[in-house]
HTML snippet that shows the backbone in 3Dmol.js (N, CA, C, O; Angstrom):
<script src="https://3Dmol.org/build/3Dmol-min.js"></script>
<div id="view" style="width:600px;height:400px;position:relative"></div>
<script>
const pdb = `
ATOM      1  N   MET A   1      64.343 -83.550 110.556  1.00  0.00           N
ATOM      2  CA  MET A   1      65.741 -83.562 109.820  1.00  0.00           C
ATOM      3  C   MET A   1      66.247 -84.351 108.625  1.00  0.00           C
ATOM      4  O   MET A   1      66.236 -85.581 108.614  1.00  0.00           O
ATOM      5  N   ARG A   2      66.688 -83.615 107.630  1.00  0.00           N
ATOM      6  CA  ARG A   2      67.663 -84.254 106.916  1.00  0.00           C
ATOM      7  C   ARG A   2      68.509 -84.201 107.704  1.00  0.00           C
ATOM      8  O   ARG A   2      68.723 -83.516 108.704  1.00  0.00           O
ATOM      9  N   GLY A   3      69.500 -85.773 106.682  1.00  0.00           N
ATOM     10  CA  GLY A   3      70.984 -85.751 106.808  1.00  0.00           C
ATOM     11  C   GLY A   3      70.832 -86.951 106.136  1.00  0.00           C
ATOM     12  O   GLY A   3      69.894 -87.707 105.883  1.00  0.00           O
ATOM     13  N   TYR A   4      72.385 -86.899 105.852  1.00  0.00           N
ATOM     14  CA  TYR A   4      73.444 -88.429 104.692  1.00  0.00           C
ATOM     15  C   TYR A   4      74.213 -88.569 105.712  1.00  0.00           C
ATOM     16  O   TYR A   4      74.329 -87.814 106.678  1.00  0.00           O
ATOM     17  N   THR A   5      74.986 -89.998 105.391  1.00  0.00           N
ATOM     18  CA  THR A   5      76.481 -90.056 105.371  1.00  0.00           C
ATOM     19  C   THR A   5      77.451 -89.826 104.315  1.00  0.00           C
ATOM     20  O   THR A   5      77.650 -89.929 103.104  1.00  0.00           O
ATOM     21  N   VAL A   6      77.989 -89.431 105.513  1.00  0.00           N
ATOM     22  CA  VAL A   6      79.208 -89.690 104.689  1.00  0.00           C
ATOM     23  C   VAL A   6      80.646 -90.254 105.082  1.00  0.00           C
ATOM     24  O   VAL A   6      81.004 -90.401 106.251  1.00  0.00           O
ATOM     25  N   VAL A   7      81.165 -90.452 104.342  1.00  0.00           N
ATOM     26  CA  VAL A   7      82.302 -91.339 104.397  1.00  0.00           C
ATOM     27  C   VAL A   7      84.228 -90.444 104.703  1.00  0.00           C
ATOM     28  O   VAL A   7      84.589 -89.821 103.704  1.00  0.00           O
ATOM     29  N   LEU A   8      84.572 -90.434 105.104  1.00  0.00           N
ATOM     30  CA  LEU A   8      86.114 -89.327 105.084  1.00  0.00           C
ATOM     31  C   LEU A   8      87.031 -91.239 105.366  1.00  0.00           C
ATOM     32  O   LEU A   8      87.076 -92.225 106.102  1.00  0.00           O
ATOM     33  N   GLU A   9      87.584 -90.595 104.079  1.00  0.00           N
ATOM     34  CA  GLU A   9      89.629 -91.419 103.860  1.00  0.00           C
ATOM     35  C   GLU A   9      90.481 -90.533 103.921  1.00  0.00           C
ATOM     36  O   GLU A   9      90.822 -89.546 103.268  1.00  0.00           O
ATOM     37  N   GLN A  10      90.877 -91.256 105.165  1.00  0.00           N
ATOM     38  CA  GLN A  10      92.355 -90.030 105.448  1.00  0.00           C
ATOM     39  C   GLN A  10      92.866 -90.210 104.482  1.00  0.00           C
ATOM     40  O   GLN A  10      92.349 -91.218 104.001  1.00  0.00           O
ATOM     41  N   GLU A  11      93.978 -89.657 103.538  1.00  0.00           N
ATOM     42  CA  GLU A  11      95.178 -89.475 102.589  1.00  0.00           C
ATOM     43  C   GLU A  11      96.499 -89.979 103.177  1.00  0.00           C
ATOM     44  O   GLU A  11      96.768 -89.487 104.273  1.00  0.00           O
ATOM     45  N   LYS A  12      97.488 -90.964 102.620  1.00  0.00           N
ATOM     46  CA  LYS A  12      98.386 -91.142 103.348  1.00  0.00           C
ATOM     47  C   LYS A  12      99.425 -89.360 103.103  1.00  0.00           C
ATOM     48  O   LYS A  12     100.364 -89.055 103.838  1.00  0.00           O
ATOM     49  N   ASP A  13      99.028 -88.668 102.194  1.00  0.00           N
ATOM     50  CA  ASP A  13     100.010 -87.749 102.385  1.00  0.00           C
ATOM     51  C   ASP A  13      99.646 -86.286 103.282  1.00  0.00           C
ATOM     52  O   ASP A  13     100.293 -85.240 103.265  1.00  0.00           O
ATOM     53  N   GLY A  14      98.243 -86.632 104.151  1.00  0.00           N
ATOM     54  CA  GLY A  14      97.739 -85.762 104.768  1.00  0.00           C
ATOM     55  C   GLY A  14      96.079 -85.198 104.096  1.00  0.00           C
ATOM     56  O   GLY A  14      95.843 -85.726 103.009  1.00  0.00           O
ATOM     57  N   GLY A  15      95.340 -84.558 104.429  1.00  0.00           N
ATOM     58  CA  GLY A  15      93.924 -84.933 104.209  1.00  0.00           C
ATOM     59  C   GLY A  15      92.950 -85.974 104.042  1.00  0.00           C
ATOM     60  O   GLY A  15      93.089 -87.197 104.016  1.00  0.00           O
ATOM     61  N   PHE A  16      91.810 -85.153 103.921  1.00  0.00           N
ATOM     62  CA  PHE A  16      90.258 -86.339 104.170  1.00  0.00           C
ATOM     63  C   PHE A  16      90.172 -85.771 102.545  1.00  0.00           C
ATOM     64  O   PHE A  16      90.372 -84.819 101.791  1.00  0.00           O
ATOM     65  N   VAL A  17      89.628 -87.403 102.692  1.00  0.00           N
ATOM     66  CA  VAL A  17      88.442 -87.443 100.785  1.00  0.00           C
ATOM     67  C   VAL A  17      87.121 -87.637 101.212  1.00  0.00           C
ATOM     68  O   VAL A  17      86.613 -88.654 101.685  1.00  0.00           O
ATOM     69  N   VAL A  18      86.643 -86.575 100.995  1.00  0.00           N
ATOM     70  CA  VAL A  18      84.578 -87.415 101.355  1.00  0.00           C
ATOM     71  C   VAL A  18      84.181 -88.181 100.071  1.00  0.00           C
ATOM     72  O   VAL A  18      84.526 -87.938  98.915  1.00  0.00           O
ATOM     73  N   SER A  19      83.415 -89.114 100.516  1.00  0.00           N
ATOM     74  CA  SER A  19      82.528 -89.348 100.012  1.00  0.00           C
ATOM     75  C   SER A  19      81.144 -89.272 100.773  1.00  0.00           C
ATOM     76  O   SER A  19      81.276 -89.432 101.986  1.00  0.00           O
ATOM     77  N   VAL A  20      79.682 -89.037 100.289  1.00  0.00           N
ATOM     78  CA  VAL A  20      78.352 -89.213 100.759  1.00  0.00           C
ATOM     79  C   VAL A  20      77.838 -90.111  99.397  1.00  0.00           C
ATOM     80  O   VAL A  20      77.580 -89.826  98.228  1.00  0.00           O
ATOM     81  N   PRO A  21      77.839 -92.181 100.762  1.00  0.00           N
ATOM     82  CA  PRO A  21      77.330 -92.878  99.302  1.00  0.00           C
ATOM     83  C   PRO A  21      75.670 -92.963  98.514  1.00  0.00           C
ATOM     84  O   PRO A  21      75.267 -93.485  97.474  1.00  0.00           O
ATOM     85  N   ALA A  22      74.988 -92.136  99.652  1.00  0.00           N
ATOM     86  CA  ALA A  22      73.782 -91.746  98.971  1.00  0.00           C
ATOM     87  C   ALA A  22      73.204 -90.664  97.348  1.00  0.00           C
ATOM     88  O   ALA A  22      72.179 -90.589  96.671  1.00  0.00           O
ATOM     89  N   LEU A  23      74.517 -90.032  97.349  1.00  0.00           N
ATOM     90  CA  LEU A  23      74.667 -88.902  96.703  1.00  0.00           C
ATOM     91  C   LEU A  23      75.677 -89.110  95.528  1.00  0.00           C
ATOM     92  O   LEU A  23      76.813 -88.637  95.503  1.00  0.00           O
ATOM     93  N   PRO A  24      75.141 -89.836  94.618  1.00  0.00           N
ATOM     94  CA  PRO A  24      76.179 -90.330  93.610  1.00  0.00           C
ATOM     95  C   PRO A  24      76.828 -89.211  93.337  1.00  0.00           C
ATOM     96  O   PRO A  24      76.266 -88.121  93.223  1.00  0.00           O
ATOM     97  N   GLY A  25      78.783 -89.516  93.142  1.00  0.00           N
ATOM     98  CA  GLY A  25      79.174 -88.437  92.655  1.00  0.00           C
ATOM     99  C   GLY A  25      79.598 -86.852  93.686  1.00  0.00           C
ATOM    100  O   GLY A  25      80.286 -85.954  93.200  1.00  0.00           O
ATOM    101  N   CYS A  26      79.205 -86.809  94.680  1.00  0.00           N
ATOM    102  CA  CYS A  26      79.153 -85.556  95.360  1.00  0.00           C
ATOM    103  C   CYS A  26      80.463 -86.320  96.195  1.00  0.00           C
ATOM    104  O   CYS A  26      80.309 -87.360  96.835  1.00  0.00           O
ATOM    105  N   PHE A  27      81.552 -85.723  96.082  1.00  0.00           N
ATOM    106  CA  PHE A  27      82.795 -85.782  96.929  1.00  0.00           C
ATOM    107  C   PHE A  27      83.320 -84.735  97.064  1.00  0.00           C
ATOM    108  O   PHE A  27      83.272 -83.836  96.225  1.00  0.00           O
ATOM    109  N   THR A  28      84.082 -84.664  98.457  1.00  0.00           N
ATOM    110  CA  THR A  28      84.926 -83.143  98.681  1.00  0.00           C
ATOM    111  C   THR A  28      86.306 -83.806  98.964  1.00  0.00           C
ATOM    112  O   THR A  28      86.732 -84.958  98.884  1.00  0.00           O
ATOM    113  N   GLN A  29      86.897 -82.450  99.374  1.00  0.00           N
ATOM    114  CA  GLN A  29      88.263 -83.157  99.856  1.00  0.00           C
ATOM    115  C   GLN A  29      88.520 -82.091 101.605  1.00  0.00           C
ATOM    116  O   GLN A  29      87.617 -81.365 102.020  1.00  0.00           O
ATOM    117  N   GLY A  30      89.624 -82.216 102.216  1.00  0.00           N
ATOM    118  CA  GLY A  30      90.232 -80.961 102.765  1.00  0.00           C
ATOM    119  C   GLY A  30      91.063 -81.328 103.554  1.00  0.00           C
ATOM    120  O   GLY A  30      90.911 -82.518 103.828  1.00  0.00           O
ATOM    121  N   GLU A  31      92.382 -80.578 104.363  1.00  0.00           N
ATOM    122  CA  GLU A  31      93.116 -80.815 104.726  1.00  0.00           C
ATOM    123  C   GLU A  31      92.998 -81.186 105.995  1.00  0.00           C
ATOM    124  O   GLU A  31      94.079 -81.481 106.505  1.00  0.00           O
ATOM    125  N   SER A  32      91.832 -81.300 106.865  1.00  0.00           N
ATOM    126  CA  SER A  32      91.598 -81.570 108.126  1.00  0.00           C
ATOM    127  C   SER A  32      90.065 -82.061 108.048  1.00  0.00           C
ATOM    128  O   SER A  32      89.062 -81.814 107.379  1.00  0.00           O
ATOM    129  N   ARG A  33      90.413 -82.808 109.000  1.00  0.00           N
ATOM    130  CA  ARG A  33      88.425 -83.187 109.026  1.00  0.00           C
ATOM    131  C   ARG A  33      87.376 -82.552 109.907  1.00  0.00           C
ATOM    132  O   ARG A  33      86.541 -83.140 110.594  1.00  0.00           O
ATOM    133  N   SER A  34      87.521 -81.520 109.799  1.00  0.00           N
ATOM    134  CA  SER A  34      86.852 -80.753 110.516  1.00  0.00           C
ATOM    135  C   SER A  34      86.675 -79.561 109.229  1.00  0.00           C
ATOM    136  O   SER A  34      85.740 -78.764 109.306  1.00  0.00           O
ATOM    137  N   GLU A  35      87.511 -79.516 108.214  1.00  0.00           N
ATOM    138  CA  GLU A  35      87.478 -78.730 106.903  1.00  0.00           C
ATOM    139  C   GLU A  35      87.059 -80.169 105.898  1.00  0.00           C
ATOM    140  O   GLU A  35      86.685 -80.071 104.729  1.00  0.00           O
ATOM    141  N   ALA A  36      87.134 -80.788 106.250  1.00  0.00           N
ATOM    142  CA  ALA A  36      86.892 -82.062 105.000  1.00  0.00           C
ATOM    143  C   ALA A  36      84.934 -81.717 105.455  1.00  0.00           C
ATOM    144  O   ALA A  36      84.149 -81.541 104.522  1.00  0.00           O
ATOM    145  N   VAL A  37      84.410 -81.672 106.989  1.00  0.00           N
ATOM    146  CA  VAL A  37      83.463 -82.465 106.731  1.00  0.00           C
ATOM    147  C   VAL A  37      82.186 -80.411 106.825  1.00  0.00           C
ATOM    148  O   VAL A  37      80.971 -80.273 106.683  1.00  0.00           O
ATOM    149  N   LYS A  38      83.307 -79.311 107.114  1.00  0.00           N
ATOM    150  CA  LYS A  38      82.091 -78.853 106.519  1.00  0.00           C
ATOM    151  C   LYS A  38      81.995 -78.600 105.382  1.00  0.00           C
ATOM    152  O   LYS A  38      80.912 -78.274 104.895  1.00  0.00           O
ATOM    153  N   ASN A  39      83.377 -78.710 104.509  1.00  0.00           N
ATOM    154  CA  ASN A  39      83.443 -78.710 103.067  1.00  0.00           C
ATOM    155  C   ASN A  39      81.757 -80.305 102.453  1.00  0.00           C
ATOM    156  O   ASN A  39      81.065 -80.646 101.493  1.00  0.00           O
ATOM    157  N   ALA A  40      81.940 -80.522 103.397  1.00  0.00           N
ATOM    158  CA  ALA A  40      80.641 -81.423 102.892  1.00  0.00           C
ATOM    159  C   ALA A  40      78.994 -81.283 102.824  1.00  0.00           C
ATOM    160  O   ALA A  40      78.090 -81.645 102.071  1.00  0.00           O
ATOM    161  N   ARG A  41      79.142 -80.552 104.041  1.00  0.00           N
ATOM    162  CA  ARG A  41      78.152 -79.472 104.280  1.00  0.00           C
ATOM    163  C   ARG A  41      78.208 -78.708 103.204  1.00  0.00           C
ATOM    164  O   ARG A  41      77.452 -77.739 103.276  1.00  0.00           O
ATOM    165  N   GLU A  42      78.954 -78.806 102.030  1.00  0.00           N
ATOM    166  CA  GLU A  42      78.848 -76.981 101.649  1.00  0.00           C
ATOM    167  C   GLU A  42      78.220 -78.003 100.229  1.00  0.00           C
ATOM    168  O   GLU A  42      77.255 -77.766  99.503  1.00  0.00           O
ATOM    169  N   ALA A  43      79.217 -79.220 100.196  1.00  0.00           N
ATOM    170  CA  ALA A  43      78.807 -80.314  98.660  1.00  0.00           C
ATOM    171  C   ALA A  43      77.687 -80.407  98.527  1.00  0.00           C
ATOM    172  O   ALA A  43      77.151 -79.931  97.526  1.00  0.00           O
ATOM    173  N   ILE A  44      76.537 -81.443 100.086  1.00  0.00           N
ATOM    174  CA  ILE A  44      75.646 -81.571 100.000  1.00  0.00           C
ATOM    175  C   ILE A  44      74.737 -81.002  99.343  1.00  0.00           C
ATOM    176  O   ILE A  44      74.190 -81.358  98.299  1.00  0.00           O
ATOM    177  N   ALA A  45      74.502 -79.635 100.307  1.00  0.00           N
ATOM    178  CA  ALA A  45      73.813 -78.601  99.760  1.00  0.00           C
ATOM    179  C   ALA A  45      73.789 -77.930  98.259  1.00  0.00           C
ATOM    180  O   ALA A  45      72.933 -77.061  98.094  1.00  0.00           O
ATOM    181  N   ALA A  46      74.692 -78.265  97.089  1.00  0.00           N
ATOM    182  CA  ALA A  46      74.549 -77.059  96.355  1.00  0.00           C
ATOM    183  C   ALA A  46      74.750 -79.155  95.205  1.00  0.00           C
ATOM    184  O   ALA A  46      75.091 -79.376  94.043  1.00  0.00           O
ATOM    185  N   TYR A  47      74.489 -79.755  95.914  1.00  0.00           N
ATOM    186  CA  TYR A  47      74.214 -81.323  94.604  1.00  0.00           C
ATOM    187  C   TYR A  47      73.070 -80.972  95.562  1.00  0.00           C
ATOM    188  O   TYR A  47      74.038 -81.115  96.308  1.00  0.00           O
ATOM    189  N   ILE A  48      72.008 -80.661  96.300  1.00  0.00           N
ATOM    190  CA  ILE A  48      70.526 -80.940  96.742  1.00  0.00           C
ATOM    191  C   ILE A  48      69.685 -79.568  95.517  1.00  0.00           C
ATOM    192  O   ILE A  48      68.634 -79.569  94.877  1.00  0.00           O
ATOM    193  N   GLU A  49      70.573 -78.775  95.646  1.00  0.00           N
ATOM    194  CA  GLU A  49      70.231 -77.070  94.875  1.00  0.00           C
ATOM    195  C   GLU A  49      70.169 -77.685  93.785  1.00  0.00           C
ATOM    196  O   GLU A  49      69.031 -77.561  93.333  1.00  0.00           O
ATOM    197  N   GLU A  50      71.182 -78.628  92.761  1.00  0.00           N
ATOM    198  CA  GLU A  50      71.080 -79.102  91.626  1.00  0.00           C
ATOM    199  C   GLU A  50      69.601 -79.536  91.539  1.00  0.00           C
ATOM    200  O   GLU A  50      68.611 -79.004  91.035  1.00  0.00           O
ATOM    201  N   LEU A  51      69.840 -80.916  92.338  1.00  0.00           N
ATOM    202  CA  LEU A  51      68.924 -81.744  91.867  1.00  0.00           C
ATOM    203  C   LEU A  51      67.108 -80.952  91.846  1.00  0.00           C
ATOM    204  O   LEU A  51      66.273 -81.189  90.972  1.00  0.00           O
ATOM    205  N   ARG A  52      66.873 -79.893  93.219  1.00  0.00           N
ATOM    206  CA  ARG A  52      65.841 -79.168  92.767  1.00  0.00           C
ATOM    207  C   ARG A  52      65.350 -78.584  91.707  1.00  0.00           C
ATOM    208  O   ARG A  52      64.168 -78.540  91.363  1.00  0.00           O
ATOM    209  N   GLY A  53      66.740 -77.905  90.922  1.00  0.00           N
ATOM    210  CA  GLY A  53      66.982 -76.822  90.035  1.00  0.00           C
ATOM    211  C   GLY A  53      66.451 -78.313  88.843  1.00  0.00           C
ATOM    212  O   GLY A  53      65.508 -77.938  88.145  1.00  0.00           O
ATOM    213  N   ARG A  54      66.689 -79.156  88.669  1.00  0.00           N
ATOM    214  CA  ARG A  54      65.866 -79.745  87.649  1.00  0.00           C
ATOM    215  C   ARG A  54      64.818 -80.556  87.773  1.00  0.00           C
ATOM    216  O   ARG A  54      64.587 -81.271  86.798  1.00  0.00           O
ATOM    217  N   GLY A  55      63.774 -80.691  89.159  1.00  0.00           N
ATOM    218  CA  GLY A  55      62.888 -80.257  89.422  1.00  0.00           C
ATOM    219  C   GLY A  55      62.520 -81.992  90.034  1.00  0.00           C
ATOM    220  O   GLY A  55      61.423 -82.545  90.115  1.00  0.00           O
ATOM    221  N   GLU A  56      64.194 -82.634  90.471  1.00  0.00           N
ATOM    222  CA  GLU A  56      63.765 -83.576  91.584  1.00  0.00           C
ATOM    223  C   GLU A  56      64.248 -83.326  92.916  1.00  0.00           C
ATOM    224  O   GLU A  56      65.072 -82.652  93.534  1.00  0.00           O
ATOM    225  N   GLU A  57      63.182 -84.341  93.092  1.00  0.00           N
ATOM    226  CA  GLU A  57      63.633 -84.605  94.430  1.00  0.00           C
ATOM    227  C   GLU A  57      65.040 -85.687  95.331  1.00  0.00           C
ATOM    228  O   GLU A  57      65.548 -86.627  94.720  1.00  0.00           O
ATOM    229  N   PRO A  58      65.440 -85.362  96.666  1.00  0.00           N
ATOM    230  CA  PRO A  58      67.096 -85.196  96.784  1.00  0.00           C
ATOM    231  C   PRO A  58      66.518 -86.933  97.822  1.00  0.00           C
ATOM    232  O   PRO A  58      65.653 -87.026  98.693  1.00  0.00           O
ATOM    233  N   PRO A  59      67.466 -88.076  97.209  1.00  0.00           N
ATOM    234  CA  PRO A  59      66.848 -88.611  97.531  1.00  0.00           C
ATOM    235  C   PRO A  59      67.406 -89.380  99.160  1.00  0.00           C
ATOM    236  O   PRO A  59      68.563 -89.675  99.459  1.00  0.00           O
ATOM    237  N   LEU A  60      65.911 -89.587 100.165  1.00  0.00           N
ATOM    238  CA  LEU A  60      66.029 -90.084 101.589  1.00  0.00           C
ATOM    239  C   LEU A  60      66.617 -90.959 101.889  1.00  0.00           C
ATOM    240  O   LEU A  60      66.454 -92.136 101.570  1.00  0.00           O
ATOM    241  N   GLU A  61      67.790 -90.246 102.895  1.00  0.00           N
ATOM    242  CA  GLU A  61      68.105 -91.449 103.577  1.00  0.00           C
ATOM    243  C   GLU A  61      68.157 -92.156 104.657  1.00  0.00           C
ATOM    244  O   GLU A  61      68.691 -91.449 105.511  1.00  0.00           O
ATOM    245  N   LEU A  62      67.890 -93.177 105.087  1.00  0.00           N
ATOM    246  CA  LEU A  62      67.870 -93.418 106.108  1.00  0.00           C
ATOM    247  C   LEU A  62      69.361 -93.247 107.389  1.00  0.00           C
ATOM    248  O   LEU A  62      70.471 -93.627 107.016  1.00  0.00           O
ATOM    249  N   LYS A  63      69.168 -92.610 108.944  1.00  0.00           N
ATOM    250  CA  LYS A  63      70.370 -93.235 109.674  1.00  0.00           C
ATOM    251  C   LYS A  63      71.098 -93.962 109.251  1.00  0.00           C
ATOM    252  O   LYS A  63      70.737 -95.102 109.546  1.00  0.00           O
ATOM    253  N   THR A  64      72.042 -93.952 108.647  1.00  0.00           N
ATOM    254  CA  THR A  64      72.888 -95.802 109.158  1.00  0.00           C
ATOM    255  C   THR A  64      73.691 -95.285 110.324  1.00  0.00           C
ATOM    256  O   THR A  64      73.597 -94.135 110.754  1.00  0.00           O
ATOM    257  N   GLU A  65      74.902 -96.707 111.054  1.00  0.00           N
ATOM    258  CA  GLU A  65      75.887 -96.182 111.239  1.00  0.00           C
ATOM    259  C   GLU A  65      77.174 -97.210 110.967  1.00  0.00           C
ATOM    260  O   GLU A  65      77.100 -98.410 110.702  1.00  0.00           O
ATOM    261  N   THR A  66      78.206 -96.510 111.090  1.00  0.00           N
ATOM    262  CA  THR A  66      79.166 -97.535 110.829  1.00  0.00           C
ATOM    263  C   THR A  66      80.393 -97.849 112.148  1.00  0.00           C
ATOM    264  O   THR A  66      80.546 -97.320 113.249  1.00  0.00           O
ATOM    265  N   GLU A  67      81.117 -98.935 111.449  1.00  0.00           N
ATOM    266  CA  GLU A  67      81.676 -99.231 112.668  1.00  0.00           C
ATOM    267  C   GLU A  67      83.040-100.514 111.585  1.00  0.00           C
ATOM    268  O   GLU A  67      82.838-101.498 110.872  1.00  0.00           O
ATOM    269  N   TYR A  68      84.397 -99.731 112.039  1.00  0.00           N
ATOM    270  CA  TYR A  68      85.328 -99.914 111.399  1.00  0.00           C
ATOM    271  C   TYR A  68      86.295-101.601 112.374  1.00  0.00           C
ATOM    272  O   TYR A  68      86.605-101.687 113.562  1.00  0.00           O
ATOM    273  N   LEU A  69      86.445-102.374 111.535  1.00  0.00           N
ATOM    274  CA  LEU A  69      86.505-103.974 112.292  1.00  0.00           C
ATOM    275  C   LEU A  69      87.752-103.928 111.965  1.00  0.00           C
ATOM    276  O   LEU A  69      88.199-103.609 110.864  1.00  0.00           O
ATOM    277  N   GLU A  70      88.466-104.308 113.104  1.00  0.00           N
ATOM    278  CA  GLU A  70      89.624-104.462 113.113  1.00  0.00           C
ATOM    279  C   GLU A  70      90.372-106.113 113.242  1.00  0.00           C
ATOM    280  O   GLU A  70      90.285-106.717 114.311  1.00  0.00           O
ATOM    281  N   LEU A  71      91.177-106.804 111.898  1.00  0.00           N
ATOM    282  CA  LEU A  71      90.539-108.213 111.935  1.00  0.00           C
ATOM    283  C   LEU A  71      92.737-108.680 111.571  1.00  0.00           C
ATOM    284  O   LEU A  71      93.315-108.928 110.513  1.00  0.00           O
ATOM    285  N   PRO A  72      93.326-108.585 113.170  1.00  0.00           N
ATOM    286  CA  PRO A  72      94.595-109.588 112.585  1.00  0.00           C
ATOM    287  C   PRO A  72      94.498-110.559 111.908  1.00  0.00           C
ATOM    288  O   PRO A  72      95.254-110.358 110.958  1.00  0.00           O
ATOM    289  N   GLU A  73      93.841-111.899 111.751  1.00  0.00           N
ATOM    290  CA  GLU A  73      94.035-112.440 111.875  1.00  0.00           C
ATOM    291  C   GLU A  73      94.049-112.433 109.884  1.00  0.00           C
ATOM    292  O   GLU A  73      94.165-113.478 109.243  1.00  0.00           O
ATOM    293  N   LEU A  74      93.917-111.155 109.281  1.00  0.00           N
ATOM    294  CA  LEU A  74      93.573-110.755 107.434  1.00  0.00           C
ATOM    295  C   LEU A  74      94.707-110.539 107.449  1.00  0.00           C
ATOM    296  O   LEU A  74      95.008-110.426 106.260  1.00  0.00           O
ATOM    297  N   GLU A  75      96.087-110.319 108.387  1.00  0.00           N
ATOM    298  CA  GLU A  75      97.373-109.337 108.377  1.00  0.00           C
ATOM    299  C   GLU A  75      97.259-109.522 106.335  1.00  0.00           C
ATOM    300  O   GLU A  75      96.906-110.444 105.599  1.00  0.00           O
ATOM    301  N   TYR A  76      97.638-108.470 106.155  1.00  0.00           N
ATOM    302  CA  TYR A  76      98.370-108.787 104.629  1.00  0.00           C
ATOM    303  C   TYR A  76     100.322-110.050 104.891  1.00  0.00           C
ATOM    304  O   TYR A  76     101.252-110.235 105.676  1.00  0.00           O
ATOM    305  N   GLY A  77      99.917-110.373 103.907  1.00  0.00           N
ATOM    306  CA  GLY A  77     101.672-111.314 104.353  1.00  0.00           C
ATOM    307  C   GLY A  77     101.652-112.402 105.261  1.00  0.00           C
ATOM    308  O   GLY A  77     102.713-112.865 105.680  1.00  0.00           O
ATOM    309  N   THR A  78     100.209-113.001 105.717  1.00  0.00           N
ATOM    310  CA  THR A  78     100.659-113.666 106.951  1.00  0.00           C
ATOM    311  C   THR A  78     100.402-115.447 106.494  1.00  0.00           C
ATOM    312  O   THR A  78     100.675-116.337 107.300  1.00  0.00           O
TER     313      THR A  78
END
`;
const viewer = $3Dmol.createViewer("view");
viewer.addModel(pdb, "pdb");
viewer.setStyle({}, {cartoon: {color: "spectrum"}});
viewer.zoomTo();
viewer.render();
</script>
């Protein structure tokens, strides 16, 4: 099964912006996390369909893991 890493960034005013690092220019958004993920699936499918329509193979991405590290010693203004 093919998969892609998606990056969800929560907006200050609510909602999420989603990017797909392995697919340059593939972005979407959603009001909730679940809507953003649903929209990301649709955006990835459309992106890959476009690539294949041009005779290009979609990039293969190895599964990656990310982790958010909080670094209190690097707080702004201290």
